A tleap script that builds the chain and sets N, CA, C and O, in Angstrom:
source leaprc.protein.ff14SB
mol = sequence {
  NMET LYS ASN GLN VAL LEU LEU ALA ILE GLU
  ALA ASP SER ILE ALA SER GLU LYS TYR GLN
  ILE ALA LYS ASP ARG TYR VAL LEU GLY ASN
  LEU SER ILE THR ASP LEU SER ILE SER PHE
  GLN GLU ARG ASP GLN ALA LYS ARG ASP TYR
  ILE SER ALA LEU ARG ASP PHE TRP GLY ALA
  TYR PHE GLN VAL ARG TYR LEU SER LEU TYR
  ASP PHE ASP LYS ASN GLU LYS ILE THR TYR
  CARG
}
set mol.1.N position { -12.128 -1.335 -12.373 }
set mol.1.CA position { -12.325 -2.587 -11.470 }
set mol.1.C position { -10.881 -3.110 -10.723 }
set mol.1.O position { -10.773 -3.615 -9.605 }
set mol.2.N position { -9.840 -2.827 -11.686 }
set mol.2.CA position { -8.428 -3.260 -11.123 }
set mol.2.C position { -8.282 -2.345 -9.698 }
set mol.2.O position { -7.729 -2.901 -8.750 }
set mol.3.N position { -8.690 -1.177 -9.558 }
set mol.3.CA position { -8.521 -0.258 -8.443 }
set mol.3.C position { -9.353 -0.853 -7.404 }
set mol.3.O position { -8.973 -0.669 -6.248 }
set mol.4.N position { -10.510 -1.591 -7.608 }
set mol.4.CA position { -11.338 -2.007 -6.713 }
set mol.4.C position { -10.678 -3.337 -5.863 }
set mol.4.O position { -10.769 -3.606 -4.666 }
set mol.5.N position { -10.059 -3.975 -6.839 }
set mol.5.CA position { -9.429 -5.476 -6.324 }
set mol.5.C position { -8.174 -5.003 -5.547 }
set mol.5.O position { -7.849 -5.609 -4.527 }
set mol.6.N position { -7.421 -3.886 -6.015 }
set mol.6.CA position { -6.222 -3.470 -5.261 }
set mol.6.C position { -6.675 -2.946 -3.813 }
set mol.6.O position { -6.082 -3.167 -2.758 }
set mol.7.N position { -7.733 -2.280 -3.971 }
set mol.7.CA position { -8.335 -1.619 -2.530 }
set mol.7.C position { -8.747 -2.748 -1.654 }
set mol.7.O position { -8.582 -2.755 -0.434 }
set mol.8.N position { -9.290 -3.694 -2.342 }
set mol.8.CA position { -9.780 -4.970 -1.541 }
set mol.8.C position { -8.804 -5.647 -0.945 }
set mol.8.O position { -9.069 -6.169 0.138 }
set mol.9.N position { -7.577 -5.783 -1.460 }
set mol.9.CA position { -6.288 -6.428 -1.304 }
set mol.9.C position { -5.916 -5.639 0.185 }
set mol.9.O position { -5.816 -6.208 1.272 }
set mol.10.N position { -5.759 -4.312 -0.051 }
set mol.10.CA position { -5.214 -3.526 1.027 }
set mol.10.C position { -6.217 -3.627 2.237 }
set mol.10.O position { -5.806 -3.711 3.394 }
set mol.11.N position { -7.374 -3.618 1.953 }
set mol.11.CA position { -8.411 -3.838 3.043 }
set mol.11.C position { -8.334 -5.052 3.907 }
set mol.11.O position { -8.417 -5.040 5.135 }
set mol.12.N position { -8.145 -6.232 3.056 }
set mol.12.CA position { -7.844 -7.496 3.752 }
set mol.12.C position { -6.589 -7.559 4.536 }
set mol.12.O position { -6.502 -8.162 5.606 }
set mol.13.N position { -5.579 -6.889 3.945 }
set mol.13.CA position { -4.432 -6.814 4.744 }
set mol.13.C position { -4.420 -6.070 6.008 }
set mol.13.O position { -3.682 -6.349 6.953 }
set mol.14.N position { -5.256 -5.126 5.983 }
set mol.14.CA position { -5.246 -4.202 7.267 }
set mol.14.C position { -6.122 -4.999 8.256 }
set mol.14.O position { -5.817 -5.060 9.447 }
set mol.15.N position { -7.325 -5.671 7.699 }
set mol.15.CA position { -8.155 -6.287 8.617 }
set mol.15.C position { -7.381 -7.552 9.220 }
set mol.15.O position { -7.613 -7.923 10.371 }
set mol.16.N position { -6.599 -8.096 8.526 }
set mol.16.CA position { -5.761 -9.265 9.032 }
set mol.16.C position { -4.907 -8.767 10.333 }
set mol.16.O position { -4.840 -9.375 11.401 }
set mol.17.N position { -4.286 -7.558 10.021 }
set mol.17.CA position { -3.356 -6.965 10.837 }
set mol.17.C position { -4.053 -6.544 12.176 }
set mol.17.O position { -3.515 -6.686 13.274 }
set mol.18.N position { -5.482 -5.935 11.956 }
set mol.18.CA position { -6.108 -5.627 13.109 }
set mol.18.C position { -6.573 -6.847 13.856 }
set mol.18.O position { -6.507 -6.802 15.084 }
set mol.19.N position { -7.056 -7.986 13.244 }
set mol.19.CA position { -7.265 -8.986 14.095 }
set mol.19.C position { -6.120 -9.702 14.547 }
set mol.19.O position { -6.390 -10.544 15.403 }
set mol.20.N position { -5.053 -9.627 14.261 }
set mol.20.CA position { -3.706 -10.025 15.061 }
set mol.20.C position { -3.501 -9.348 16.034 }
set mol.20.O position { -3.205 -9.922 17.082 }
set mol.21.N position { -3.594 -7.924 15.991 }
set mol.21.CA position { -3.319 -7.118 17.254 }
set mol.21.C position { -4.401 -7.433 18.238 }
set mol.21.O position { -4.067 -7.667 19.399 }
set mol.22.N position { -5.711 -7.467 17.883 }
set mol.22.CA position { -6.651 -7.550 18.790 }
set mol.22.C position { -6.587 -8.979 19.554 }
set mol.22.O position { -6.836 -9.144 20.748 }
set mol.23.N position { -6.191 -10.008 18.598 }
set mol.23.CA position { -5.960 -11.456 19.417 }
set mol.23.C position { -4.853 -11.403 20.350 }
set mol.23.O position { -4.967 -12.067 21.380 }
set mol.24.N position { -3.757 -10.696 20.155 }
set mol.24.CA position { -2.681 -10.233 21.129 }
set mol.24.C position { -3.197 -9.729 22.237 }
set mol.24.O position { -2.967 -10.256 23.325 }
set mol.25.N position { -4.019 -8.562 22.101 }
set mol.25.CA position { -4.452 -7.750 23.224 }
set mol.25.C position { -5.403 -8.572 23.991 }
set mol.25.O position { -5.506 -8.325 25.193 }
set mol.26.N position { -6.161 -9.578 23.438 }
set mol.26.CA position { -6.966 -10.312 24.197 }
set mol.26.C position { -6.179 -11.317 25.104 }
set mol.26.O position { -6.470 -11.514 26.284 }
set mol.27.N position { -5.276 -11.859 24.520 }
set mol.27.CA position { -4.318 -12.793 25.286 }
set mol.27.C position { -3.792 -12.204 26.374 }
set mol.27.O position { -3.683 -12.870 27.403 }
set mol.28.N position { -3.394 -10.920 26.340 }
set mol.28.CA position { -2.803 -10.115 27.393 }
set mol.28.C position { -3.917 -9.625 28.391 }
set mol.28.O position { -3.545 -9.130 29.455 }
set mol.29.N position { -5.294 -9.734 28.109 }
set mol.29.CA position { -6.255 -9.526 28.886 }
set mol.29.C position { -6.628 -7.936 28.824 }
set mol.29.O position { -7.226 -7.322 29.708 }
set mol.30.N position { -6.159 -7.413 27.619 }
set mol.30.CA position { -6.407 -5.864 27.395 }
set mol.30.C position { -7.554 -5.633 26.533 }
set mol.30.O position { -7.790 -4.492 26.134 }
set mol.31.N position { -8.393 -6.763 26.165 }
set mol.31.CA position { -9.505 -6.539 25.173 }
set mol.31.C position { -10.558 -7.514 25.359 }
set mol.31.O position { -10.285 -8.660 25.719 }
set mol.32.N position { -11.626 -7.172 25.159 }
set mol.32.CA position { -12.986 -8.133 25.502 }
set mol.32.C position { -13.150 -9.094 24.479 }
set mol.32.O position { -12.822 -8.918 23.305 }
set mol.33.N position { -13.667 -10.116 24.949 }
set mol.33.CA position { -14.225 -11.178 23.959 }
set mol.33.C position { -15.146 -10.653 22.674 }
set mol.33.O position { -15.189 -11.135 21.542 }
set mol.34.N position { -15.744 -9.708 23.118 }
set mol.34.CA position { -16.560 -8.845 22.022 }
set mol.34.C position { -15.854 -8.127 21.094 }
set mol.34.O position { -16.179 -8.156 19.907 }
set mol.35.N position { -14.862 -7.443 21.524 }
set mol.35.CA position { -14.102 -6.674 20.570 }
set mol.35.C position { -13.210 -7.583 19.810 }
set mol.35.O position { -12.799 -7.193 18.717 }
set mol.36.N position { -12.878 -8.699 20.239 }
set mol.36.CA position { -12.039 -9.739 19.455 }
set mol.36.C position { -13.035 -10.308 18.553 }
set mol.36.O position { -12.649 -10.514 17.403 }
set mol.37.N position { -14.291 -10.615 18.861 }
set mol.37.CA position { -15.270 -11.268 18.002 }
set mol.37.C position { -15.453 -10.184 16.728 }
set mol.37.O position { -15.334 -10.546 15.558 }
set mol.38.N position { -15.750 -8.852 17.111 }
set mol.38.CA position { -15.926 -7.981 16.103 }
set mol.38.C position { -14.702 -7.776 14.991 }
set mol.38.O position { -14.837 -7.460 13.809 }
set mol.39.N position { -13.494 -8.042 15.700 }
set mol.39.CA position { -12.389 -7.901 14.790 }
set mol.39.C position { -12.363 -9.163 13.781 }
set mol.39.O position { -12.045 -9.108 12.593 }
set mol.40.N position { -12.744 -10.257 14.463 }
set mol.40.CA position { -12.644 -11.475 13.716 }
set mol.40.C position { -13.745 -11.468 12.608 }
set mol.40.O position { -13.459 -12.134 11.612 }
set mol.41.N position { -14.967 -10.825 12.606 }
set mol.41.CA position { -15.974 -10.619 11.776 }
set mol.41.C position { -15.741 -9.736 10.711 }
set mol.41.O position { -16.229 -9.910 9.595 }
set mol.42.N position { -14.800 -8.521 11.099 }
set mol.42.CA position { -14.254 -7.649 10.094 }
set mol.42.C position { -13.195 -8.351 9.134 }
set mol.42.O position { -13.126 -8.205 7.914 }
set mol.43.N position { -12.541 -8.990 9.785 }
set mol.43.CA position { -11.338 -9.842 9.108 }
set mol.43.C position { -11.999 -10.845 7.788 }
set mol.43.O position { -11.629 -10.899 6.615 }
set mol.44.N position { -12.997 -11.515 8.421 }
set mol.44.CA position { -13.806 -12.399 7.448 }
set mol.44.C position { -14.470 -11.700 6.367 }
set mol.44.O position { -14.528 -12.148 5.223 }
set mol.45.N position { -14.981 -10.575 6.745 }
set mol.45.CA position { -15.769 -9.698 5.730 }
set mol.45.C position { -14.806 -9.163 4.690 }
set mol.45.O position { -15.025 -9.212 3.479 }
set mol.46.N position { -13.822 -8.697 5.202 }
set mol.46.CA position { -12.648 -8.301 4.229 }
set mol.46.C position { -12.327 -9.257 3.206 }
set mol.46.O position { -12.285 -8.987 2.005 }
set mol.47.N position { -12.076 -10.509 3.773 }
set mol.47.CA position { -11.623 -11.604 2.728 }
set mol.47.C position { -12.806 -11.912 1.927 }
set mol.47.O position { -12.579 -12.140 0.739 }
set mol.48.N position { -14.253 -11.979 2.397 }
set mol.48.CA position { -15.121 -12.058 1.379 }
set mol.48.C position { -15.157 -10.950 0.317 }
set mol.48.O position { -15.380 -11.188 -0.870 }
set mol.49.N position { -14.957 -9.892 0.744 }
set mol.49.CA position { -14.988 -8.526 -0.099 }
set mol.49.C position { -13.992 -8.802 -1.324 }
set mol.49.O position { -14.256 -8.701 -2.523 }
set mol.50.N position { -12.802 -9.169 -0.737 }
set mol.50.CA position { -11.571 -9.540 -1.735 }
set mol.50.C position { -11.909 -10.494 -2.609 }
set mol.50.O position { -11.616 -10.268 -3.783 }
set mol.51.N position { -12.517 -11.631 -2.320 }
set mol.51.CA position { -12.778 -12.661 -3.109 }
set mol.51.C position { -14.048 -12.245 -4.254 }
set mol.51.O position { -14.146 -12.698 -5.394 }
set mol.52.N position { -14.758 -11.482 -3.744 }
set mol.52.CA position { -15.992 -10.942 -4.458 }
set mol.52.C position { -15.370 -10.072 -5.500 }
set mol.52.O position { -15.677 -10.241 -6.680 }
set mol.53.N position { -14.417 -9.044 -5.100 }
set mol.53.CA position { -13.895 -8.275 -6.078 }
set mol.53.C position { -13.120 -9.069 -7.090 }
set mol.53.O position { -13.333 -8.736 -8.255 }
set mol.54.N position { -12.259 -10.058 -6.895 }
set mol.54.CA position { -11.808 -10.745 -7.795 }
set mol.54.C position { -12.685 -11.565 -8.723 }
set mol.54.O position { -12.306 -11.864 -9.856 }
set mol.55.N position { -13.889 -11.933 -8.218 }
set mol.55.CA position { -14.659 -12.596 -9.036 }
set mol.55.C position { -15.410 -11.637 -10.000 }
set mol.55.O position { -15.733 -12.037 -11.118 }
set mol.56.N position { -15.668 -10.485 -9.617 }
set mol.56.CA position { -16.231 -9.447 -10.278 }
set mol.56.C position { -15.264 -8.876 -11.598 }
set mol.56.O position { -15.694 -8.563 -12.708 }
set mol.57.N position { -13.939 -8.841 -11.170 }
set mol.57.CA position { -12.971 -8.539 -12.141 }
set mol.57.C position { -12.819 -9.524 -13.232 }
set mol.57.O position { -12.776 -9.140 -14.400 }
set mol.58.N position { -12.733 -10.811 -12.907 }
set mol.58.CA position { -12.544 -11.721 -13.795 }
set mol.58.C position { -13.687 -12.144 -14.785 }
set mol.58.O position { -13.616 -12.627 -15.915 }
set mol.59.N position { -14.805 -11.797 -13.974 }
set mol.59.CA position { -16.138 -12.006 -14.833 }
set mol.59.C position { -16.241 -10.875 -15.810 }
set mol.59.O position { -16.591 -11.109 -16.967 }
set mol.60.N position { -15.966 -9.705 -15.425 }
set mol.60.CA position { -15.871 -8.510 -16.351 }
set mol.60.C position { -14.997 -8.671 -17.441 }
set mol.60.O position { -15.404 -8.473 -18.585 }
set mol.61.N position { -13.784 -9.024 -17.196 }
set mol.61.CA position { -12.702 -9.465 -18.229 }
set mol.61.C position { -13.288 -10.193 -19.284 }
set mol.61.O position { -13.449 -9.776 -20.431 }
set mol.62.N position { -13.628 -11.393 -18.805 }
set mol.62.CA position { -14.166 -12.388 -19.792 }
set mol.62.C position { -15.253 -11.967 -20.603 }
set mol.62.O position { -15.404 -12.240 -21.793 }
set mol.63.N position { -16.067 -11.224 -19.819 }
set mol.63.CA position { -17.252 -10.637 -20.685 }
set mol.63.C position { -16.988 -9.763 -21.631 }
set mol.63.O position { -17.605 -9.705 -22.695 }
set mol.64.N position { -15.901 -8.909 -21.245 }
set mol.64.CA position { -15.568 -7.915 -22.408 }
set mol.64.C position { -14.530 -8.663 -23.530 }
set mol.64.O position { -14.385 -8.252 -24.681 }
set mol.65.N position { -13.921 -9.703 -23.023 }
set mol.65.CA position { -13.286 -10.632 -24.196 }
set mol.65.C position { -14.322 -11.157 -25.077 }
set mol.65.O position { -14.166 -11.138 -26.298 }
set mol.66.N position { -15.542 -11.702 -24.435 }
set mol.66.CA position { -16.339 -12.432 -25.273 }
set mol.66.C position { -17.260 -11.482 -26.206 }
set mol.66.O position { -17.717 -11.835 -27.293 }
set mol.67.N position { -17.423 -10.432 -25.705 }
set mol.67.CA position { -18.262 -9.436 -26.488 }
set mol.67.C position { -17.428 -8.745 -27.518 }
set mol.67.O position { -17.999 -8.201 -28.463 }
set mol.68.N position { -16.106 -8.719 -27.414 }
set mol.68.CA position { -15.065 -7.897 -28.284 }
set mol.68.C position { -14.504 -8.972 -29.231 }
set mol.68.O position { -13.895 -8.651 -30.251 }
set mol.69.N position { -14.721 -10.276 -28.873 }
set mol.69.CA position { -13.866 -11.395 -29.605 }
set mol.69.C position { -12.616 -11.082 -29.689 }
set mol.69.O position { -12.104 -11.261 -30.795 }
set mol.70.N position { -11.909 -10.633 -28.790 }
set mol.70.CA position { -10.468 -10.299 -28.666 }
set mol.70.C position { -9.651 -10.771 -27.517 }
set mol.70.O position { -10.018 -10.602 -26.354 }
set mol.71.N position { -8.565 -11.352 -27.839 }
set mol.71.CA position { -7.721 -12.024 -26.877 }
set mol.71.C position { -6.836 -11.060 -26.580 }
set mol.71.O position { -5.993 -10.760 -27.425 }
set mol.72.N position { -6.877 -10.367 -25.253 }
set mol.72.CA position { -5.983 -9.253 -24.832 }
set mol.72.C position { -4.677 -9.824 -24.327 }
set mol.72.O position { -3.750 -9.036 -24.140 }
set mol.73.N position { -4.500 -11.164 -24.078 }
set mol.73.CA position { -3.069 -11.706 -23.793 }
set mol.73.C position { -2.284 -11.913 -24.881 }
set mol.73.O position { -1.076 -11.678 -24.841 }
set mol.74.N position { -2.948 -12.413 -26.052 }
set mol.74.CA position { -2.162 -12.607 -27.307 }
set mol.74.C position { -2.330 -11.497 -28.255 }
set mol.74.O position { -1.807 -11.536 -29.369 }
set mol.75.N position { -3.162 -10.343 -27.782 }
set mol.75.CA position { -3.258 -9.363 -28.706 }
set mol.75.C position { -3.763 -9.744 -30.253 }
set mol.75.O position { -3.162 -9.381 -31.264 }
set mol.76.N position { -4.780 -10.414 -30.243 }
set mol.76.CA position { -5.317 -10.956 -31.468 }
set mol.76.C position { -6.703 -11.182 -31.576 }
set mol.76.O position { -7.231 -11.364 -30.479 }
set mol.77.N position { -7.469 -11.229 -32.550 }
set mol.77.CA position { -8.872 -11.455 -32.547 }
set mol.77.C position { -9.107 -13.014 -32.334 }
set mol.77.O position { -8.294 -13.857 -32.712 }
set mol.78.N position { -10.183 -13.281 -31.756 }
set mol.78.CA position { -10.514 -14.635 -31.250 }
set mol.78.C position { -11.462 -15.118 -32.525 }
set mol.78.O position { -12.481 -14.542 -32.907 }
set mol.79.N position { -10.903 -16.257 -33.058 }
set mol.79.CA position { -11.674 -16.953 -34.244 }
set mol.79.C position { -12.191 -18.288 -33.632 }
set mol.79.O position { -11.600 -18.853 -32.712 }
set mol.80.N position { -13.275 -18.729 -34.175 }
set mol.80.CA position { -13.867 -19.881 -33.742 }
set mol.80.C position { -13.859 -20.852 -35.123 }
set mol.80.O position { -14.322 -20.494 -36.207 }
set mol.81.N position { -13.331 -21.956 -34.891 }
set mol.81.CA position { -13.263 -23.060 -36.111 }
set mol.81.C position { -14.240 -24.118 -36.078 }
set mol.81.O position { -14.248 -24.978 -36.959 }
savepdb mol mol.pdb
quit
């Protein structure tokens, strides 16, 4: 899952760069509004995918923690009083 988050970060970064390039080309008149819109949608989808990957990662982390009753940050068993 960690690799999935890292890939989502990279995809988000690339989509943001691609959108910025598309926006600059549109301002110069070298790109249609349709292509700019597609780039905008891809950037937003990459951001949603990144957020979803983060949600899945932390959900799985706390699920494993709950099921194992182990605190991985403190390297100790979780006890309830």
